[in-house]
N, C-alpha and C positions, 0 to 999 in steps of 0.2 A: 504494500500500500504506500503510495507516494503522499507525503505530508508537506504542506507549506505552512510555515509559521510567520505571520506578519508581525514583526517586532516594531511597534509604533511608538517608540520612545519620544519621537518628535512629531507625532501625529501621522496623518496620511492624506495624500492627494492623488489624483489620477496620474499626473506626470511623474510622481515619485514611484508609483507602482510600475509604470512603464520603464523608468530608469533602472529599477531593481531587477526586472526581468532581463534587460539587456546586459546588466552586470553579471547575471547568472549564466548567460550564454545564449539568450534568444538572438538569433541572427538579425542584424539590422536590415540586410537586404530582404529577408522574408517579411519583416514588419512593413517595409516600404511597399513591397509587392502586394501585400494584403490590403493596405490602405488605398492603393491605386484602383482597387476594384469598386470603391465607393464613389458615387456621383457627388463629390464634394467640390466646392469652389477652390481655385488655385491656392496652394499653401506650400511652405517649405518646412521640412522636419529637420531640426538641428539637434544633433546628438553629440555631446561633448563630455569628456572625462574631466571632472573637477574635484575639488576638495571642500569639505565642510567640517571644520573643527578637527582637522587631521585625518578625516575619513575620506577615502577615495571612492568615487562612484560615478554614475552617469546622470547627467542633467539633460532633460529632454525639453525642447522649446518648439512651439508651433508658431511659425510666422505666416500670417494670412496675407492675402493680396491687398492692394491699396484700397479696394472697395470694401467697406464694412459688411460683414456677413448679415443676412437678414435675420429677423427674429422669427424663427420657424416654430410651428406648433408641434406638439408631441405626435399628432397624427401624421404630419409630414415626415418627421424623423423616423417613425416606425416604418413607414412605407419605404423610405430610402434604404434602410438596413434590410428590411424583409425582402425587398426585390433585388438585393445584391447577390453576388455569387459566393458569398461567404459560406463556409461549411456550417452545418447546423450546430455543431459543438461550439462554434464561435458566435454565430448569429444569435442564438437564443439567449445566452447570458448577457450579451451586449444589449439586446433589447430589454432585458430585465433591469439592467442598470438605469437605462433611460426611463423605464416605466416607474421605477422607484422615485426618481427625481421629479417626474411629472405628477405623480400621485401626491407627494407632500406639498408641492407648489400649488396644486389645485385645492388641497385641503386648507392651506394657509390663506389663499386669496379667494376662496369660495368659487372656484371655476370647475367646469367639467374637465376631466383629465385629458381627453382627446384634444381639447381646444386650448390647453395651457400654452401660453406664449411667454417665454422669458429668455433673456440673453444667455444665461448659464447653460441651458440645455441646447440652445440653438447654435452655440459657438462651435466652430470646427474642432477646437482642441478637446471639447468634452466628448464629441463623437469618437475622436481618435483615442482618447483615454479609455473609453468603454470598450471599443473593439480591441485595442492593444492589451488591456487587462485580460479579456477573454482569450486572446491568442496565447498569452503567457501561460495561463492555467491549462489550456489545451496542449500547448507545445511540450510542457514538462509533465503532462499526464497526471496532474494532481488529483488525488481522490478525496483528501480530507484537508480542510483549511481551518487553521486556528489563528487567533490574534491575541496580543497582549491587551490589557486595559488601555483605553484611549484617553489622552490628556484633554480635559475640559478646561480650556483657557478662558480668560475673561477679557473684557475690553469691548472695542467696537470695530466694525468693519463697514466700509462704504459699499453700497449696492445701488442699483438703478432706482430703488425705492427710497434711498437716503441711508443714513447711518442705522445699522442694526446691531443689537447686542450679540456678543459671542457667548457660546457657540451660536452661529447663525440659525435662525428658526428652522430652515430646511434641514440643516445638518442635525439639529437636535431631534427633529421628528424622525429622521432616518436612523438615529441611534437608539431608538426605543428598544429595550431588551439587550443592549450592548453593555459591556462593563466599562465604567468611566472612573477616572481618578482626577481630583482637583489639580489645577495647574495655575500658578499665579502669573505666568507670562502673559502679557497683553498683546498677543499675536494670534492670528487665525491659524491653528495647527491642523485642524481637521476640516477639510473643505466638503461641500455637498457631494461632489463627485467621489471623493475618497470615502465618505460615509455610505454612498450608494454601492460602492464596490464591497465594503464591509458587509452590508445587508444582503448582497447577492450571493457571496461565497462563504462568509465565515459562519460556522455553526458552533464553535467552542471559543470561550474566552478564558484567559488565565495564563499560567506559566507554560513554557514549551512542553509539548507532549513527549512521552518516551519515544525515541527514534534514533536511528543511526544517521548522523548528520552527513549529508553529501556535499553541500556548498552553501555559502551565504553571499547575497548580493545586496548592493546599496544603491538606492535611488535618491537623488538629491533634490531638495526643495529650492525655490528661487531665492529666498531671503536668508541672511545670516542671523542666527539667534544668539542672544547674549549668554545663555546658560547651558547650551547643549548643541551638538552638531545637528543641523537641520537635514536629517536623512531618515529614510525608511529602510529597515533591514528585513529582507525576506530569507528565511532559512528553508532549505529544501532537504528532506530526509526520507529514509525508508522506515515505515512504521514497524514496531515490534508486535508480538502477539497481544500485548496490552492495548495497542492502538486499534485492534479489531473490536474492542469493546467500547460502547459509548452510551451516554445517558440519553434517554428519550422521555417524552411526556405522553401520557395516555389521557385523552378526553373522552368522557362517556356520558350518555344520558338515555333515559327510557322514554319511548314515544309510543302512544297508542291511539292518537287522534289526528294523524296527518295523512293527507292524500299521498299514496305511494308513488304517484307520478313525479312528485317533487324531488325524490331522492336522486334522480339522474342529474338534475341541475345543481343540487346541493353538492354532490360528489365532484362535479366539474369545478365548482368554486373552491372547494376545499383543496383539491390537488393543485389548482392554479396558485393558491396562496401558500403552498409549501407542505401540505400534508404528505407524510410518508406512506400511509395506508389508511383505508376506511373500510369498515365492515358493518354489516347488519346481522344481529343474532336474534332469532325468534325467541320470545319469552312470554310467559303468562303473567299478567300484571294484576293489580288489585281489582276486585269485583269481577275476577275471572275474564278480564278483557285481554285478547291476544294483542301483543305489541312487539316492538323490537328494541334491543339494546344496541344503540348506535355508538361505535367506538372509532376514535380517530387517533392514529399514532403520529406524533410530530416531534420536531426538535424543540427543546425548551424555549428558544428565542421566538418561535412562532406561536406559542401558546395563546397569547392574548388576541392576536388577529384571528386565529382559527376559532377561538371561543366566541368572538364577536359574530362570526359568520353563522355558527350554530344557533346563537340566540336570535339572530335576525331572520334566518331562512327556515327555521323549523318552528313547531308549536310548543317546544319545551319551555319550561319556566326556570330551568337551572341546569348547570353542567358540572359534573364532578371531574376532578383532575388529580393525577398523582404521577410521581416520577418512577421510572423503571430503567433497567439496564438491558441492553441487548448485545449479543455477540454476532458479528456478521462475517461471512467469508470474504476475503479480499477478492475484488473483481476488477476487470478492465473492460472498457467499452471501445468499440471500433466500428468503422463502416467499411464494407468490402464490396467490390464489384463482382457480379455473377452474370451469367448469360441472360438472366431474366431482369436484371436491374440491381441497384445498390441496396444492400441490407445492413441493418445495424445488429451487431452481436454483443452479447455480454458474456465474457469468459470468466470462469471461476474454477477453483480446484478444491475438492473435498478432502479433509484430513483423514489419515488412517491408512493402513496397508491394504484394506479391502477395496480401495478405489484405484482406478487407473492413474498412471503417472502423468498422462497428458491432461491438460485442463479441459473441462467440459464447457459447453456454451449453450446459450439460449438465443433464439432469433427474436428480434423486436416484433411484437405483435402487429403494430400498425403497418410495418413494412411487409410482413407476411400477408396481411389482409389485402393490401394494395396490389401486390404481385399476383395473388390468387385471383382477384377480380379481373386484372388485366389479362391473365392467361386463361381465364375461364376454367379454373380448377378449384377443387375443394381445398380447404385449409390443410387437411391432412395430406393430400397429394402434393401440394406446394411445399409443405414442410419436409416431406420425404425427399423431394427433388433437391431442395436447398441443402439439407443435411448431407445427402450423398455427395453432392458436388463439393461442398466445403470440406468434407472429410478427405475426399480424394485429392483435392488441390490445396490443402492447407499450407503447403510450403511455397506455393506460388501466389496465394491470395495476399494482396497488399492493401493497407488502408488507403 
C-alpha cells in the first residue's frame, strides 16, 4: 500500500503540492503535456528550485497572458475538465477539488453551486493546481493519504470582496472535520485550494503512519515566513501491515414508513458524498411493522455531511453512530485495453498459503455492463471473455 503523508508545518496551497510532487520525481514534461490537453487561455508554467529557511524544493508559478482571465462559473469549469482527454483517475478528483471550492463559495454567498462565479476558482492557476495534484496522486499510485494538523493562522487577507479574517471563510468551511492547531503568525498559511485538496484526498489526521519511508519532497510557498520555512513536505512510503487497518464510522437508523423508491436516490447521494458502503437489512420493528435497518459505512471526517443527508432525505427522526475498525486487503487499480474496449481492474492478493501467489482481480462493474450492452452479450458471457483474455495476456496488458 502506497502512503502519502502531507506534512503541513507551514500550511498548504495548490502550488506547494505541485512543487512537492515535482521534488519527489513527477516529470515536469509529463505535467506540461497533461496541462496542454486542457482548453485553457495562454499561460507559462515556471518551475524553479529555490530555498526557504535552508530547505531546498520546487517553486511553481503560473504566468497568465496579458489579458485577465474571465470569471468563469463552476458549470463552465466542470465542462472544461469533463470534456478533456484526461484519464478518469485524474479527471474525477480534479473535478472534486473544484466542486468543493464551488460548494463552500455558494454556501457563503447564498448562490447555486453550478452558477458560482469567483476569481479563485476561475483562475488558470487553480485549475492547474487541481489537475496537477490529481496527477501526482495518480502518478505515484497513492492508496492512502494522511496529513498533519493544519496551522490556523490569524490576521486578515485581501479578497475581491474586501478584507477577510483568517482563516478565510472558504478555507474554514472546507476544513470542517480536519485537525487544526492554533498559529499566531498573521499570514495566510492554508489557502482555499490547499484546503480543497485536503478535503478531497486526506482521510486521516495526526502523526505519520507506520510505513517504510521511500522519499520526501518539498514544495515551496511564495512568501518568506519569519518563524519557519514556508514549505510543504510530502512523505511517500510503503504501508506496513498496521497500515491495512483503519478507523471507520458506522451510521445507522431504523425506517418503517418510507417509500422504497426513494432508496435509489438516497444511495446515489450518499456515495457521491463519500460513503464507503450502504446497506438495507430487513427487520421487524415495534407494533410488528416490517422495516429496514439502514447502515452507512464512512470515514470519520465524512460523518456529519452523511448524517445530514440521512436526516434530510429519509423519514427518520434520528441517526445512531459509532466508531469501528476494519482491516482491508491492499489493492491496486488500473485501466487496461482489451479487444472489446478499456476496462478498469482492481487487483488484490489474499493472505495465507491456500491462495495462489498471483494477485486476483475484479472487473469494474460499470465497464462490464457497458461492454456487455455494446457486444450484445450477457454479463456472465462478457465477464468470461474478459477474464480469459486478461489471464492469457497478463504480461502484455499495459495500463
